[in-house]
N, C-alpha and C positions, 0 to 999 in steps of 0.2 A: 517285240517288247514283251517281257514276261509279266505275269500278274503282279508279282511283288515289286518289280521296278515301276510299274504303273502306280501302285499304291504309294510307293516312296515319293514319286514325283508329285502326286496329288497332295500328300502330306506336306511336302516342301512348299507347294503352292499355298496351302492353308497357313503355314507359318509366315510366308511372305506377305499374304494379305493382312494378317494380324500386325506384323511389324510395320508394314507400310502405313497402315492407318494410324498407329500410335506415333511413329517417328519417320520411317523411311528406311531404305537399305535392304528391303526384302529380296531384291535381286541377288544379293550376296548369299542367299540361301538356295534359291532356285537354280541360278546359273551353274554353280559348282555341282549341284545334284545332277543336272542334265549332262554335264561333261563326264561325270563319274559313270553314267550309264551309256556313254559312247556317242552322245549327240554331237555333231559337228559344231565347233564354237560359234560360227556365224549363224547357223541354224538355231542353235540354242539361244543366242541373244535375240534374234528376230522372233522366234516362237514364244520366248518368255515375255517379250514386250507385248505381243498380241494377247497372250493369255492373261496377263495381269490387268488388262483393262476392266475385266469383270470385278476384280477386287477393288480397283480404284473407284468404280461406280458405287459399290456397296459402302466403301469407307466414306466417300463424300456424302452420301445419303445419311449415314449414321451421324454425321456432324451438322445436319441441316439446322438444328435448333440453335447452335452457336453462331450461325450465319444469318439469323433473322435480322432483317433491316440493313444488311451489309451489301445489298445488290450493287450500289454504285462502285464500291471498292473492287468487288469481284469482277464487274464488267470492265473496269479500267485495267486490271492485271491480266485477265484471260487472253486478250489479243497478243500480249507480250510473250506469254507462254506458248501460244500458238506459233508465232513467228520463230521463236527460239527452237521449238521442237522440229519444225520443218528444216531449219538449218542443220541441227544436230543429226537428224535422220539422214539427210543428204550426205553429211560428212562420213557417217558410218559406211555408206555404200561406196564412197570413193577414196577414203583414206585408210592407211594401215592402222590397226589398233594402237600400236606404239606411239603414234603421233599425238594421241590425246590422253591415253591412259597414264602417261608419265607424270602428268600434273594432277591427277585425281587425288592422291593422298594429301597433297598440299591444299587443295580446295576443301577437302573434308576437315583438315586440321584448322584452317581459318574459320570454317563454319562452327566448329566446336568452341573455339575461343569466343566467337560472337555470341553463341548461346550462353556461355558462362558469364561474360561481362556485359551482355546486352542491357540488363537492368541498370547497371552503373552508367553505361554510356547514355541511356535514356535520361537518367536523373541529371547527369552533367549537362547534356545538350538542352534540356528543357528547363533548366534552373531559371527561376524568375520569369518564366514565360507561360502563357496560358494556351499555347498551341504549339504544334510540331514545328521545328525549324524548317525553313523553306526548302533546304537542300535534301531533306529526307525523301520526299516524294520522287524526285528524279533519280536519286540514288537507288531507291527500291525498284523503280522501273527497270533500270539497267541491270540490277541484280537478278530480277525475275527473268529478264531476257536471257542472260547468261546461264542461269539455272535451267531454263528451258532447252537451251542448246545442249547442255551436258546431259539432261534427261533424255532428249531425243537420240543422243549418241549411245549412251549406255544405260543410264537410269539408276544404278546403284547409288544410294545415299543422296539422291537429289532432295529428298525430304529433309535431311540434315542440313544441306546447304540453304534451303528455303527457310527453315526454322532459325538458323543462325542469322540470316539476313533480316527476317522479321523481328527477331529479338532485339537487334541493334537499332532498327529504324522505326519501330512502331511501338506505341504505348498501349496497344490493345491487349486484353487479357490473353494469356498464353493459349488457352483452349480455343479461343476464336482464331488465333493465328494458326493453330493446327488445322482448323476448318478450312482456312484459306489454302494452306499447304495441300490438303487432300484434293480440293477442287482443281488447283493448278497442276498437281501431279497427274490427275486424271486427264486433263486437257493434253498434257505432253504425251502421255502414253497412248491416248486415243489417236492423236494426229500421227505419231510415229507408226502406230499399228496400221492405220489406213494407208500410209505411204508404203509400208512394207508389203501389204496385200496387193497394192497396185504395181509396185516396181521390183519386188523381191519375193514374189510368190513361190518361186522355186526353192527358196530357203526355209519355207514354213513347214514344220511338222505338225499337222492338224491334230493328231492324237495328243501330242504334247500340249498344244494350245488348249484342248478340251480339258485335260487333266488339271492344268494350272488354273484355268478359268474357274472350274468347279471348286477347287480347293481354296483359291484366293477369295472368292466371293463369300464362302463360309467363314474363312479366317478374318476377313474384314469386318463382318458383323460382330464377331467376338471382340476384335480390336477396338471398334468404336465404343462398345460397352465398357471395356477396361480403360481405354485412354481417357474417356470423358470423366472418369471418376478419380483420375490422378491429380493430386494437388500440383501447383506450378513447380515447386522445387522437385517433387517426385518425377514430373515429366521431364524437367531439365536433366535429372540424373539418368533417366532412361535414354535420352537423346545422346548424352555424352558416352555412356557405356557402349551403345550400339555403334556410335561413330568411331570410337577407339577400336572396336573389333573390326570395323570396316577398313580402317587404316592398316591395321596389322595384316589383315587378309590380303589387301592389295599390294602391300610392300613386300611381305615375306612369302606369300603364297599366291603369286600372280597367276 
């Protein structure tokens, strides 16, 4: 690997760390970069997942203030992300990419609709009520499990999926929901990374991992500072723009 290709991969990692912390979909920056520099697709996917754990940790820490007092909710959702990520990572190792990637654009599209109409759904569902409808909690649990499966398999835009789910089913402030998203995405990436280290070590390029880890950790610190200052409508706009870009990339430039 040349010096400039290493720099480019590290910069892509920084961009991914920033984007993942604010919204998600950072893999759509790092994964094509690795392919451009000749990294095998499976090795690129596995190495990218391992490398982005560092950025996930920085991003989750950056949103710690938004999660003050939210321990019960986080502890309820984390096991679902854990189980989902185990299933998704296992699917990556045994199924052809086409088996799952075909539905990814549809999942992202649904998530974007939920992000946009989530407040209206919340207002309608909670009209004349003083607490969340009873079905919201189990629906969110199922959604978090499915998002974990998707994240363990590929990871790109899992943040968009989670934010769409949370926007429709939770009345919490959007920045707090983004904090939930960062913690759950970290769980998914960490579990998938551990499974890859244990069962797919031959596909890991450790230099790529180091470059992406260093870049994403720095990018996530910047992303937390930027994301926490965005107003709710501004954050929704960023989510939609990045989600649309992700859909275009996956549909027209697979």
